[in-house]
C-alpha positions in Angstrom: 193.0 182.8 5.3 193.4 179.4 3.8 194.6 176.5 5.8 195.6 172.8 5.6 193.9 171.9 8.9 191.4 169.4 7.5 194.0 167.6 5.4 196.4 167.4 8.3 193.7 166.2 10.7 192.5 163.5 8.3 196.0 162.3 7.5 196.5 161.6 11.2 193.1 159.9 11.6 191.8 162.5 14.1 188.0 163.3 14.2 186.8 166.9 14.5 185.4 166.1 17.9 188.7 164.8 19.2 190.6 167.9 18.0 187.9 170.2 19.4 188.2 168.5 22.8 192.0 168.7 22.8 191.9 172.4 21.9 189.0 173.2 24.2 186.8 174.6 21.4 183.6 173.3 19.8 183.4 170.9 16.9 181.6 173.7 15.0 184.7 175.9 15.5 186.9 173.2 13.9 184.5 172.9 11.0 184.4 176.7 10.5 188.2 176.8 10.6 188.5 174.0 8.0 185.9 175.7 5.7 187.6 179.0 5.9 184.6 180.7 7.5 186.6 181.6 10.6 190.2 182.7 11.2 191.7 181.6 14.5 192.9 183.8 17.2 196.7 183.8 17.5 196.3 181.8 20.7 194.2 179.1 19.0 196.6 179.1 16.0 199.5 178.4 18.4 197.5 175.6 20.2 196.7 174.0 16.8 200.3 174.1 15.7 201.6 172.8 19.0 199.0 169.9 18.9 200.2 168.8 15.5 203.9 169.5 16.3 204.1 171.9 13.3 204.6 175.6 12.8 201.7 177.9 12.3 202.9 178.7 8.8 202.8 175.0 7.9 199.1 174.9 8.7 197.8 178.4 7.9 198.5 180.1 4.6 198.5 183.9 4.8 197.8 185.6 1.5 198.2 189.3 1.4 195.4 191.2 -0.2 196.9 192.8 -3.3 194.2 195.5 -3.4 195.5 197.2 -0.2 
């Protein structure tokens, strides 16, 4: 799943460490999310959206697999 997390975080001048602390996850988790190596749980997605005052859909881009 693609996301705009890194762009949004940088636009607001927030470091990965700060975001990780606020969300109670590791900095590595934030890095993995930003690089698309990890998809968040629904709970973490809600926490991220609430932190930024945005909807989940504004941050995470769901693309259906057309081969299904």
